[in-house]
N, C-alpha and C positions, 0 to 999 in steps of 0.2 A: 410506231409501224408493225415490231412483231407482238404485241402486245395486242394489237387491234387486229391483227394475221387469230391471234390465240382463241379471241374470242368468234370467232367467226366459226375457225375447225371445228371448235368447240360445239358451236348452236349446230352447225351444218353435221354433226356423226350423230350415228346413233348405233351405234358397240364398237366401245371404251376396253382398250387393253393397257394398263398400267404396265411399269416396269420400275421397282421403288427398288433405291439402298440406303446402306449406311449417313446419308444426307437426310433423309428424310425423319431418321429419329435422333438426331443431335441437341433438336430444338426439348428434345422428352431427358435430357443430358447425361446422352451415352452416346457418348464420343466414335466418330466416324474412326476408320483404319490407313487410311493415303492423306487426309487430309495437314493443311499445315500442324492443326493439334490435335491428329490422328496419335491411333495407340501406336502403330511401326513407322510413323510418325517419331516419337519422341523417345520408341524406344525397338530401334530394330530386330533385336534379340527377341524379346516377347512373341517371334512372326512361327518360331519353330515350337511355341505352346500350341500352334493351327498345321505342325505337319505331320505326316502320319508314321510321316518315317521314325521321325525321332518321340511321338509318342509313342513307337511301339517300346522304342531299343532301349530310351533312360528313365529307369523311374520314377527320377527328379525333374524332368520332364509332367513329369506326368501330376505328380502331388502340388509341381507350381500349376497345375492347370487346372486340379479341384482348390486350389487357393484361389485362384483367381475368378473363377464361376463362381464360388462364394461370396464373392465380393464384387460380382459385375453390376453395374446401377439397374441393370434390365425390371432386378427387382424389385425395383421399386420407382417405378421409374411411369407414367402415365401418359397414355394419348394425348399428341398437340392437336390443334385445329387443323393441318398437314394430316392428319391421319383421320382424323372425322372426315373430312372434306369426302373420302372415299363411301364413309356410307353414305353419302347425301349423293354423289354422286350414282351410287347403288339403290337408294331410295325412285331414283327420278326413269329408274327402267333402263340404265343408257350402259350398265358398265359391264363388259362382257369377264375380266375376271380381274385379279391382283395377283402377278408376278414379285414375288420381294425375295430381293439377297438376303435379308435382315432372318437372325432370328430371333427377335426382341417378341414376338406371338401381339406388340401392338397392336396391329391393323383391326388383330381378331376381339382385340380391349375397346375398339374403339369401335363396338356393331358389326360388326363384316359374319359373314357367316362364314362359318369357316371351309364350306366348300368352294365360296369366292377367291382365296387364300392359297395360292400356293406357294411354298416354301421351298425355294431351292437350295438352299443351303441347308433344309433342315430348323431344330429348335432346338433351342441351351434347354427348355423346361422338362425334356427326358434324355434317358441311357437307353444306350445298348451297347451287349455285351460282340466284342470283337469278332469272338471264339465261335460262342452258340446264336447269336444271337437276338434273345432275350432282352426285351425290354424291362425299362422301370420312369419312375416319377425322380427327375434331379433332386427334392428336393427329400425323398428315401435318402438318397448318395452320400447327400450335405448335410442329411443326420450325422450319417457314420461316418464321416467325415471328423466331423464337432465334438462326434464321441471318442475320436481316437484310432480312427484311421486313413491316416494319411490316405493314400493312391489302396480303393474300396474293388475287391474284384469281383466279378459279375456271383451272385449268389447257387447258382445253378449249377456253372460247369467249372468256374475260380476263374476264365478267362479274364483279360481285361478290359475294363468296363470304361466307355468315356459317353462323352454327353454326343443324343441322336443331331450333331451336325456335323456339315461336308465337311472334310480338313483336307489343303492340296495334301495333290494322289491320291484324294478316294474319289471314284465316280459319285455325280448328279446320280439321283431314283431314275430309273426310265420311265417310268409310268407317271410321272413329275416333271418330265421334262418332252414328253408325247404330249400332253394336257396343253405345254407352253405353247407347242408347237401349234395346238388345235388353236388357240387364242391369241395368240401372232397370224395368224392363218385369216380367223376370222374377225376380223374388224374391220373399222375403216378411217381407225384412230392411235396412233400408240403413241402411251403419255409414257416418259420418262424424267423419273424425277430424282431426285438426290441419288444422283447414279452418275462414277463417274466413263462408264457403259465401256470401261478397258475388263472387265474380267467374263472371260470366257466359258461357256456358252449362254450364261444368262447375257451378258453383249451384244450375240446372237439375234433376240431374237426381232432388236429392234429395226436390224439389217432384212430380215425376214416378211419381218411387215412390209416395209415401204416395199420390200421388190413386189409382193402380192399386191399392191393398189395403196394400203393407209398412209396417210398424209401421219407424218415425225412431227411431234410438240418435245421439247426439251425442256426443261428446271432444273438447273443445277447451277450448284455457283462455282462454281469451275469451267474452261471448253474441255469438251470432250470432242474425240475423234466423229464421229458423227453429227456434229452440230452441222456440217456446210450439206448434208443429207438429210435433215430438219426443216421446216415449212415452218418454223419459228420456232427460237431460242430465249426462252426468260430469265433471266439470274438473279429476279426478286427471291424474300427469301420465302419459302414452301410452305409457313404461318399463315402467309398473306396471296400468294398466289393461288395456290391451290383451292383457294376454300371462293375464291373467284373466281376461277374457273370453274369448279365446279356447281357455284350457283347461276351460268349463265344458261337459260333457257332455250331450251331445242329451238329450231326454227321450224318455221312455216313450210307443210306438205309439199310445196311448192318448190324447197328451195334439193337438191339430190343426197343422195344416203352416201354417195363418194362424193368424195372433191377430186380426188385423184391427182391434187399439188394446189398450187398454189390459186389462191381463194377469186383474186381477178378474174382468173378465166372460166367462171361458174358463167351460162345459160341460163 
């Protein structure tokens, strides 16, 4: 019944906003953080590398972080059918935006235009100086690490350099947040895929969309705090579920643009 309901919701939807989390990239060989085999589940101390206070205060944390960046499987990862499903949805003209908590740029590599993707937590492929704000490429910084600089400093001012990602203790980009709010408010279906919906403010977009009248569809391996608010919850593998949903053809013009809840209430 959940699957049929999700299909009907996708058929009726005209403006779809998507929120993706780490679960969508596990099929590409990138482990998640909080799952049974997650990075932080296996090694709780690894979370220090993503804490801004620890990163600034401890040179050894920074050295470990640079080694971790060099070894990140995202360098070799390729998009899966789950990522490509959103390109297909965009081709249909119904995709409003993809809000992603991921830093791996796999949505863009799958063919989505950069302006369609809102990277809530930044990107691992760029660097930023915490002192002067100078930006650069991660590849250039890692070349310096390989050449013997275990903790490369900013070439402009000598400040601490880090990946252009949002660490614990840092604020999300206000411009990206504003765009995310608009995308959540301006949709008739909000899809949360591969995310536990426990990290805020990202998780709050789902509630914002439902309060504005959108239907919520959740595709995640584990239960989330928003399952009770969802019109449909799917537990299947994302590489199978998402392409199938993206392939659902739009309904006839007689169907309502807004579903406003249970499809059994449609007239």
